[in-house]
C-alpha positions in Angstrom: -7.8 5.0 1.6 -7.3 3.7 4.7 -5.7 0.8 6.0 -8.5 -0.6 5.9 -9.7 -0.2 3.1 -6.5 -1.3 1.5 -7.1 -4.9 3.7 -10.5 -5.0 3.0 -9.4 -3.8 -1.1 -6.1 -7.3 -1.5 -7.3 -9.5 1.2 -3.6 -9.1 2.9 -3.5 -9.5 6.6 -1.7 -5.9 8.5 1.0 -7.8 8.9 2.1 -9.7 5.7 1.1 -6.1 4.1 3.9 -4.1 6.4 6.6 -7.0 5.5 5.2 -6.6 1.5 5.9 -2.8 1.7 9.1 -2.7 3.9 10.2 -5.1 1.6 9.0 -2.6 -2.2 6.8 -4.9 -2.6 3.0 -2.2 -2.1 2.9 0.8 -2.9 4.1 3.1 0.3 1.9 4.8 2.3 1.6 8.9 2.5 1.4 10.8 5.2 -1.4 12.7 5.6 -0.9 14.8 8.9 1.4 13.7 11.8 0.5 10.5 13.0 -1.9 9.0 9.6 -0.4 7.4 7.1 -3.3 6.8 3.5 -2.7 5.2 0.3 -3.3 6.7 -2.8 -6.1 4.8 -4.2 -4.4 4.7 -7.6 -1.2 3.6 -6.9 -2.9 -0.2 -5.2 -4.9 -0.3 -8.5 -1.7 -0.3 -9.9 -0.2 -2.9 -7.5 -3.9 -5.3 -8.1 -3.4 -4.9 -11.9 -0.2 -6.7 -11.8 1.1 -6.7 -8.4 4.4 -9.4 -9.4 5.4 -6.2 -11.3 4.7 -3.3 -9.8 7.8 -1.4 -8.9 7.9 0.9 -5.9 7.7 5.3 -6.9 6.2 6.7 -3.4 7.7 7.5 -0.5 6.8 8.1 3.0 
C-alpha cells in the first residue's frame, strides 16, 4: 500500500504515522525500489485489528 492508502485506511495524519512507526507501534514500510516504500496490506490489517497489542516484526 502506498502512504496515501495507509493514511486513508488508518485515519492517521502523515506526521502521526511516521511518529508511531519510529516508536515501533506501527508496521514499518518495506522498500519497493530506490526512493519508494510501501506497506504490506496484511501488516496494516493486523495493526487495525489490535493496535494496542501489535508488535513489530518487519524491518525497513
